[in-house]
C-alpha positions in Angstrom: 26.7 27.2 -15.1 27.6 25.2 -12.0 24.1 24.0 -11.6 24.3 22.3 -15.0 27.5 20.6 -14.2 26.1 19.3 -10.9 23.0 18.0 -12.5 25.0 16.2 -15.2 27.1 14.4 -12.7 24.1 12.9 -10.9 22.3 10.1 -13.0 18.6 9.9 -13.5 16.3 11.5 -11.0 19.0 11.8 -8.2 19.6 15.4 -9.2 16.0 16.2 -8.3 15.9 14.1 -5.2 14.1 16.9 -3.3 11.1 16.6 -5.5 8.3 14.0 -5.1 10.3 11.3 -6.8 12.7 11.3 -3.9 10.8 11.5 -0.7 7.4 9.9 -1.6 8.9 6.4 -2.6 10.9 6.5 0.7 7.7 7.1 2.7 6.1 4.3 0.7 8.9 2.0 1.5 8.5 2.7 5.2 4.8 2.1 4.8 5.4 -1.3 3.1 7.7 -2.3 6.0 5.0 -1.3 8.5 2.2 -3.0 6.7 3.6 -6.5 7.5 3.2 -6.2 11.3 -0.1 -4.5 10.9 -1.4 -7.3 8.7 0.0 -9.8 11.2 -2.0 -8.2 14.1 -5.1 -7.9 12.0 -4.8 -11.6 11.0 -4.4 -12.5 14.7 -7.7 -10.7 15.4 -9.4 -12.1 12.5 -8.3 -15.6 13.3 -9.8 -15.3 16.8 -13.2 -16.2 15.3 -14.8 -19.4 16.5 -14.9 -22.5 14.4 -18.0 -23.8 12.7 -19.6 -27.1 13.3 -17.1 -28.9 11.0 -14.1 -27.5 12.9 -13.1 -25.0 10.2 -12.9 -21.2 10.3 -16.3 -19.5 10.0 -15.8 -17.5 6.8 -19.0 -15.7 7.1 -18.0 -14.2 10.4 -14.6 -13.2 8.8 -16.4 -11.6 5.9 -18.6 -9.6 8.2 -15.6 -8.4 10.2 -13.9 -7.4 6.9 -16.7 -5.3 5.7 -17.8 -3.8 9.0 -14.5 -3.2 10.7 -11.5 -3.4 8.4 -13.0 -1.5 5.3 -14.1 1.6 7.3 -10.7 1.6 9.1 -8.9 1.4 5.7 -10.9 4.3 4.4 -10.0 6.4 7.4 -6.4 5.5 7.2 -6.4 6.2 3.5 -7.8 9.7 4.1 -5.3 10.4 6.7 -2.3 9.1 4.7 -3.4 10.9 1.5 -3.7 14.1 3.3 -0.4 13.8 5.1 1.5 12.8 1.9 -0.2 15.6 -0.1 0.8 18.1 2.6 4.4 16.8 2.7 4.6 16.8 -1.1 3.6 20.5 -1.4 7.0 21.4 0.0 8.8 19.4 -2.7 6.7 19.2 -5.8 3.5 20.1 -7.4 0.3 18.2 -6.4 -0.8 18.2 -10.1 2.4 16.3 -11.0 2.5 13.8 -8.1 -1.2 13.5 -7.2 -1.5 10.1 -8.9 1.6 8.9 -7.1 0.2 10.1 -3.7 -3.2 8.4 -4.4 -1.5 5.2 -5.5 0.8 5.0 -2.4 -2.1 5.8 -0.1 -4.3 3.2 -1.8 -1.8 0.4 -1.8 -0.8 0.9 1.8 -4.3 1.0 3.1 -6.5 -1.1 0.9 -3.7 -3.6 0.2 -4.2 -5.0 3.7 -8.0 -5.2 3.0 -7.6 -6.9 -0.4 -5.0 -9.3 0.9 -7.4 -10.4 3.6 -10.3 -10.6 1.1 -8.3 -12.6 -1.5 -7.0 -15.0 1.2 -10.5 -15.6 2.4 -11.8 -16.3 -1.1 -8.8 -18.7 -1.7 -9.4 -20.7 1.5 -13.1 -20.9 0.7 -12.4 -22.1 -2.8 -9.8 -24.7 -1.7 -11.9 -25.8 1.2 -9.0 -25.7 3.7 -10.3 -23.1 6.2 -7.6 -23.2 8.9 -5.9 -20.3 10.7 -2.5 -21.2 9.3 -3.7 -21.3 5.7 -5.5 -18.1 6.1 -2.5 -16.3 7.6 -0.1 -17.6 5.0 -2.4 -16.8 2.1 -2.9 -13.3 3.6 0.9 -12.7 3.8 1.4 -14.1 0.3 -1.2 -11.9 -1.2 0.2 -8.9 0.7 3.7 -9.5 -0.9 2.0 -9.8 -4.3 0.1 -6.5 -3.7 3.2 -4.8 -2.5 5.2 -5.9 -5.6 2.4 -4.4 -7.8 2.5 -1.4 -5.5 6.3 -0.8 -6.1 5.9 -1.3 -9.8 3.0 1.3 -9.9 5.1 3.6 -7.6 8.0 3.5 -10.1 5.7 4.3 -13.0 3.7 7.1 -11.3 7.0 8.6 -10.0 8.5 8.7 -13.5 5.3 10.2 -14.8 5.3 12.8 -12.0 8.8 13.7 -12.8 8.0 14.3 -16.4 4.9 16.4 -15.5 6.8 18.4 -12.9 9.5 19.2 -15.6 6.7 20.3 -18.1 5.0 22.4 -15.4 8.1 24.5 -14.7 
């Protein structure tokens, strides 16, 4: 009887904080915070590309680095992050319920960096202003947009995971 009273006092999913809806979003928030400096250092490395004859960034060299270096790195980090989040989640919730949430968090944190770089590259090619500053600012802008989409998806998948977890009990 006490358990019911305690659960009624706490609103929404706070009563079940030890489940996937509690810890996975916190891990994702830490990942979002860490993705900004990672993107900064990746952009510094990407911007160290020589200029072409017109004095603008060589976008073909950036595209080659994206596909040959950043994409495989994102795949490896995705696998590691997916495994570690799934392993952590088995202590708190069912993988069947929170599998989509784990995949979503892992995808956004890893491939979000890749897609922010790719979208920034396409944007500066389209506008014709291929400078380091524009590339860096566009990359950070797209990263913020991807992270907003990631948080919205995280909320949706967390809610779905909670309802699935309750049905599986």
